[in-house]
KEGUZA-747489 format. One record per residue (C-alpha): x, y, z. Coordinates in steps of 0.25 Angstrom, whole numbers, plus 5000, padded with zeros to 4 digits. Each point is the difference from the previous one (the first is absolute). Layout:
XYZ
...
// end
This chain:
543042594761
499150124999
501350095000
500649924990
498950014991
500150155001
501450014994
499749994985
498950115002
500950095007
501149984989
499050024989
499550135006
501450055001
500449984986
498650024993
500350165000
501049974989
499650054986
499849904989
501050014989
500249914988
501349944997
500649964987
500449854999
500949954990
500349854997
500449894991
499349874997
500649874996
499549874997
500449875007
501249994992
500550145004
499750064986
499450134999
498550004998
499350104991
498550035000
499749965015
498950075006
500350085013
498750055007
499850075014
499049905006
498650065002
500250104990
500150024985
501450075001
501049914993
501049984989
500849904992
501449964999
500950054988
500949924991
501049995011
499049955010
500050135008
498850095005
499850135008
498750035007
499550105010
499349945012
499750015014
501149965010
499149905006
499649944986
500049854996
500449984986
499449894992
500949944989
499449914990
500449944987
499449894991
500649875004
500550055013
499549995014
499550145005
500750065011
499550105010
501250095006
499850095012
500950124998
500250035015
500650144995
501049944990
500350084987
500749894992
499649854998
500649884993
498949904996
500249864995
498849944995
499849855001
499349914989
498649975003
500249854998
498849985009
499350075011
500949935010
501150114996
499250115006
500650095010
499649965014
500050065014
499749885009
501149955008
500850145000
499750145006
500950064990
499450134993
500249944987
499549864996
500849904992
499749894990
499849865006
501349954994
500750125008
499449975014
500749935011
498949915002
499149934990
498750084996
498949964990
499250114993
498649964995
499450114992
498650044998
500149944985
500449875006
498850005010
499050024989
500649904990
499449875005
498749955006
500350025015
499350125006
500450005015
501450035005
500349875007
499749924988
500850104990
501249995009
499949855001
500149984985
501050114997
501050005012
500549855002
500550035014
498550045004
499049895002
498550015004
498949904997
498550015004
499649915011
498649935002
499249965012
501050075010
499150105006
500550154998
501249954992
499049974989
499850154999
501550055002
501049934992
501349965008
501250054992
501549975002
501450054995
501249914998
499249895007
499850075013
498750045007
499050104996
500450085012
501550004997
499850104988
499850155002
499050074991
500250154997
499150094992
500850124994
501149965009
499150015013
499749885009
498749934996
499149945012
499849855000
498749935000
499249975012
499949854997
501049905006
500049874993
499649895009
499649884991
500849904993
500550094989
501450064995
500350115009
499349945012
500250085012
500450134992
499450134998
500350064986
499650124992
498850004991
500650054987
498649984993
499550135007
500850084990
499450024986
501049974989
499450124992
500750095011
501449934998
501250064993
500949895003
500349905011
501549995005
500349865007
501350015008
500549865002
500950025012
499950025015
499750155003
499650015015
501150095002
499450104990
498549985002
499849935013
499249875004
499549904990
501150034989
500749865002
499749954987
500050134993
499150124996
498950024990
499850154997
498850044992
500250134993
498750074996
499850084988
500450145001
500350044985
498849964992
499150094992
498649984995
499249885002
500449864999
499049895002
499849854998
499049895001
500249855001
499149894999
500349855000
499749865006
500649875002
500049884990
499049945010
499050124998
500250045014
500850115007
499550114991
500750135001
499550144998
501050115002
500150154997
500950105004
500450144997
501150105003
499950154998
501250095000
500050155001
501150105000
500050115009
500650124993
501449945000
500050005015
499449865003
499249884996
498749945004
499849854996
498649945003
499849854998
498949905002
499749864998
498849915001
500149854999
499049885001
500649875001
499249875000
500349875008
500649884994
499749855004
501049894998
499649905011
499849854998
498949915004
499749975015
500449855002
499449995014
499349875000
498750055006
499350144999
498849985008
500149885009
501550005004
500750055012
500850125000
500750034987
499249904993
500749885005
499249875004
499549995014
500549905010
498849914999
500349984985
501149905004
499949904988
500250024985
498549964998
499550105010
500850114993
499449964986
498650005006
500250145006
500750054988
498949964991
499050075009
500950135000
500149994985
498550004998
499950135009
501150064992
499249974987
498750045005
500550145006
500950034988
501250025008
501350044993
501249945005
500850114994
499750085013
501250095001
500450134994
501550004999
500750114992
500150155000
499050085008
499050104995
500550145001
499450144996
501050125002
499850154999
501350085002
500750134997
501350085003
500350144999
501550054998
500250155001
501250095001
500150154999
501250105002
499650105010
501350085000
500949984988
501250075006
500249895010
499349894992
498950005011
499049894995
498849955007
499649864996
498849915003
499849854997
498649945004
499349874997
498849935004
499449864996
498849925003
500149854997
498949905003
500249854998
499349875002
500749875002
499549865004
500449915011
499849855001
498749944998
499249955012
499449864997
498649985005
500549885008
501050105008
499050015011
500850095009
500250104989
498750014993
498550015002
499149914991
498850095002
500850124993
500949924991
499549864997
501149974990
501150075007
500650144996
501250074995
500350125009
500650134994
501050105006
499750144995
501050115002
500050154999
501450054999
500150155002
501450064998
500450155001
501350074999
500550154999
501450054999
500250155002
501350075000
500950124997
501350004992
501050115000
501450044998
500750075011
501450025005
500549914988
499149895005
498749944993
499049995012
498849915000
499050005011
498949904999
498949935007
499449874995
498749945005
499449874996
498949915005
499549864996
498749955005
499349864997
498649975004
499549865000
498649964997
499649855000
498949964991
499249874997
500449955013
499549975014
500349995015
499749855002
500050025015
498750085000
498749925001
499549934987
499450094989
500350135006
501450044997
500350124991
500749964987
500850134999
501050065011
500950125001
501249935005
500850135004
501150094994
501550015001
500750134997
501550055000
500450144999
501450064999
500550155000
501450034996
500750145001
501350024993
501050114999
501149984990
501250084996
500949974987
501150074994
501049974989
501450055002
501150004989
501550005001
500049975015
501449975004
500449884991
498649974997
499450044986
498650005006
499449975014
498549995002
499650025014
498649975005
499549995014
498650015007
499049965011
498749925000
498949985010
499049904998
498749965007
499349874998
498649955005
499349874998
498549985004
499149885000
498550025001
499149895005
498949954991
498649985004
499749915011
499449894992
501349994991
500849955012
499049965011
499849855005
498549985003
500249865005
499249924991
500149855003
500149904988
500149885008
499849995015
501249905002
500649985010
500850074996
499150104993
500350044986
499850154998
499850084987
501150094995
500050145005
500150134991
499850024986
500449884991
501250034992
500550125008
499550025014
500050155003
501050075009
499650005014
500050115010
501249945007
500750014986
499750154999
501250095002
500650134996
501550005001
501050104996
501550025000
501050114996
501350004993
501150104999
501249994990
501250084995
500849974988
501250044992
500449964986
501250044992
500349974986
501350044992
500649984986
501449985007
500649994986
499449994986
500049855002
499649985014
498650045007
499949975014
498850025009
499949995015
498750005009
499649995014
498750005008
499650005015
498649975004
499350005013
498649935001
499150025012
499649865002
501349924998
501250095000
501250054991
500649954987
501250054992
500349964986
501050034990
500449984985
501250014992
499949994984
500950034989
500149994985
501449994992
500150024985
501049894995
499850054986
499250114994
498849914998
500349905011
499950025015
499949915013
499150045011
499749955014
499450035014
500149965014
498950045010
499349965013
498550025001
498849985008
498549985000
499150055012
498949905004
498750064994
498950045010
499249894993
501049905004
500150055014
498550015003
499149924990
499049905007
498949924994
499349874999
499949944986
499549874993
501149944992
499949874992
501149905000
499949884991
498550035000
499850005015
499550135007
500850065011
499750125009
501450075001
500350105010
501150114996
500550075013
500950125000
501449995005
499650075013
499049905004
500349915013
499849884991
501250044992
500950075011
499849915012
500849885003
499449865002
500049925013
499349875000
498850015009
500450145003
499050115004
499650124992
500150014985
501049914994
500850044987
501049974990
501150095006
500350094987
500750135001
499450134996
500250044985
501250084996
500550054987
500649904989
501450034996
500749984987
501350004993
500050034985
501249974991
499950034985
501049994988
499750044986
500550034986
499450104990
500450024986
499550074987
500049914987
500150054986
499650145004
498549965001
500049895010
500349985015
500149895009
500149995015
500349885009
499850015015
500349895010
499450025015
500049945013
499050045011
500149945014
498850035009
500149985015
498749985009
499150004988
498550025005
499149894996
498649955004
500249875007
499549874996
498749965006
500149935014
498949905001
499149975012
500349854997
501450035007
499849995015
500950125003
499250084990
498749955006
500550055014
500450144994
498650024993
499249955011
498550024998
500250104988
499049954988
501149984990
500849884995
501350064996
500850135003
501150084993
500850125003
501150094995
501549985004
501450044995
500149854997
501049984989
501350054994
500149994985
501050024988
499650044986
500949994989
499850044985
500450064987
499350104992
500250024985
499550114991
500450014985
499450084989
500350044986
499450094989
500149974985
499650064987
499449884993
499550034986
499150135000
499749985015
500649995013
500249885009
500250015015
500449875008
500149985015
500549885008
499850015015
500149895010
500149985015
500549875007
499949995015
500049915012
499550025014
500549905011
499550005014
501349995008
499550005014
498749995008
500050095013
499149935010
499750025015
500549935012
498649955003
499849944986
501449945000
499849945013
498649944996
500149854997
498649994992
500550054987
499850155001
501550024994
499549964986
498750085001
500550145002
500550014986
499749874993
500549954986
498850054993
500350145005
501449984997
499649964986
499250134998
501350085002
500949914992
499249944989
498650054999
500450114990
500849994987
501549995002
500250054986
499350094990
500450034986
499450114992
500250014985
499450124993
500050054986
499350124993
500050044986
499450134994
499850034986
499250124996
498750015007
500149855004
500649935012
500249865005
500449975014
500349855005
500449965013
500349865006
500349985015
500549875006
499549985014
500949915007
499649875008
499350025014
499849895011
499049975010
500449935013
499149945010
500250025014
499949855003
500949894997
499849864995
501049915007
501150105004
501449964996
499449924988
500350034985
501549985002
500050085013
499350124995
498850065007
498849974991
498550014998
499249944990
499350134998
501250084996
500050044986
500950084990
499250084989
500950014988
500450134993
499150064990
500150114989
498950104999
499950084987
499350134997
499850064986
499450144996
499850074987
499850154999
499750104990
500050155001
498750024992
500150155000
500950105008
499050005011
499549855001
500849875001
499449865001
500649885006
499649855000
500749895006
500049885010
500749985013
500449855002
499849984985
500249855001
499049985012
501149945009
499649955014
500949965011
500149855003
498849945008
500149955014
500149855000
498749935004
500249875008
499249894993
499349965013
499450145001
498849984990
498650005004
499749864996
501049945010
499249925010
501249935006
500249995015
501350005008
501350044994
499550024986
498850095004
499750134995
500950115007
500150144995
501350025007
500749914990
500250114991
500050154999
498750034992
499050025011
499149894994
500450014986
499650154999
501350085001
500749954989
501050114997
501250075007
499850154998
501450045004
500750004986
499150084991
498649975005
499049914992
499150094992
500649944987
499950084987
499450145000
499750094987
499850145000
499850134992
500450145003
499750144994
501050115004
499650154998
501050115000
499650144999
501350095003
500050155002
501250095001
500450065013
// end
């Protein structure tokens, strides 16, 4: 590999002795209809050297042989065209109906980008202007409301997932979309989602570590691309292009809050662009954000707060309605006396304070060969605070009345440090564009638990704050890429050849917390027999134990080839292949064939077929911990064991010696087959429409299993004396099929004295679990384990928990210094499915649970009004979720009210519904439940010339 990395340096050294000489470039510019275009600006990028086209659309300009020409005209999409030694050009401008028509580079390694209607695969382009129009200020939420195929909702009371938003593309998992920055692989988060949220069991990329002030545009490739970019690109690729062409200072500040007067936001950002004497660029961006928490919880319906059993239920001694009335009256008197508030949760977005910055730099060292050095570096620090479930004073195994006489609400505090740096050299040698780069990234999450205790310590002495440990993921990727565009090769008019190699090193670490955060000190609550012990570790988040601590690495070596050709003026074909070798599970080969054919001058069909893969993450392979999770209000100590643990890998023999297990095989890569077919068209010169259908089949999809309970005798035998009630683990447990359609249409109209821009975008998708891959041990078990490996609740999370449809309607109108932007997004219905069944086979033979619920589709509308007060200052005011729309509430069983004193079949039972005693009343997976949000923003632009 070291020898391989020396090749471009040797080639550059051989040709760098050549003397730089300018060349004269001539060309003709036409519009989208093929008509000559006079008055078009043609500029050598990074310089003031430029000209304009004459009355016949022609131009002549003396430039460097390695120059990039920037061609721009009012009402047309700007094009950046590398010369690559050419002296004649034919440029066809495209109408700038919306920013979705910008030239894109994601999904192709060709030396020249194409408009998104000219690509073989669908690509959305989201510009810096679109990012700043509405109220959203972090990348995941911006994408959720702009790109219908992308979905992310903030979660609550789900440990680390409260602080890192899980996101998906085309209905697949957070780890099945690859994120790039400036075309280079972005490292993933250290967090693996293990609680009951969308994306459970997955490891995504924390998009919110990238300040939006640094972003030039975001390109969303909606197609399988593992053959082009490697692991994770099953659903597609998100490429974040950072600013490299700004000058002067651009700054903005946003303030706002929800209609409920919480969730206050204070955000400020700035970008400074500096030209480097026509030979390079330097862009510096920074962002500060302070986001307050929101609370949309309900009122606790536990019958008893002080005098009840665990979870506020009546003790066994209160076995008549009269005894329960008496006990209830005494408890109510204590509630009134102590001023207890039954709204005891904090359910909503977490608090977050973020500092972040990015640097994007490029400089031409040797103009003769186009030798350019570039650096992209970023760092961010985000602190967060999120609540867990309230510990009632009567939950004696989890609290200490001498410290918290009224119970307590524990908090999980996180500090997320993210660092990245891309360094590289680009040059042209022997006819090839050569790119040698190294990309380093690290994500670290430290957990500190506050307002808590370790109940197993003697009464009155437990600390109330604990350091619970740190998780960290590091990735280093070295790339060497060669690209060359050939013309008139045999019968081909053009042939773009790209090939290269990649070497990647991944590392995952868990650092144990302080002893008190996890230790069991053995406090006895009741002597028994059997004795009742207090719960060990910090309440809400027991710390990582020394046995959980680890430091694991792996390497990956890959090579790829990518060919793209305009075989004729009507037919574009691309072929890609990639071979990879992982040090921990072996080899993988993937390929892709894609094509685009113009039926008419403005109408084309496109399609692709590919196979792909996703390597199991190190987090999925090695993560281990014990956490407290609540199911229908009842606390459970849940053990997550890694795939190499004997509990997972060993088989089971009734009465056998040694550690018994579930017989699950080692983790291997997910494999996918992707198919797509689409239609693109231009309408009335200023409009475009794209329609793309797709099917994604995934085999051996990695999921986190359902929780196996000690109540099952086989599980009890496997867990032995471990101090946990449930266990879960990772496995290649399911095969899935996802089908869908993406539609994007836009139009620009001159309306009166102003201009109206309209966009309609939609995604419709459906995921189906086609097979559950079990083990011989589980299949042979007769105690019900077959239905636990991947139960109907986990199936529901994959199939129904996110909107199967999303429709985005956007309109923007500009008139003089004023502008108005309106957007309404329809989030499709989502479903919750319980793991349990009521009377299997009832309800006309369908499996049914009384807790199952469908949450209807909702429209969420945003509106902003803006004014360019002066040339330098703009003001924007507006509202997100203008009409204060909330998701449907969870159904509450009528028997689950605090006044219910019935005994027997009609008694209070929190498991009758999914509200955790009436407190968790909303499903977050459609669009969250913050409600309406109003904001104001000031934008300052102080341009300077290069």
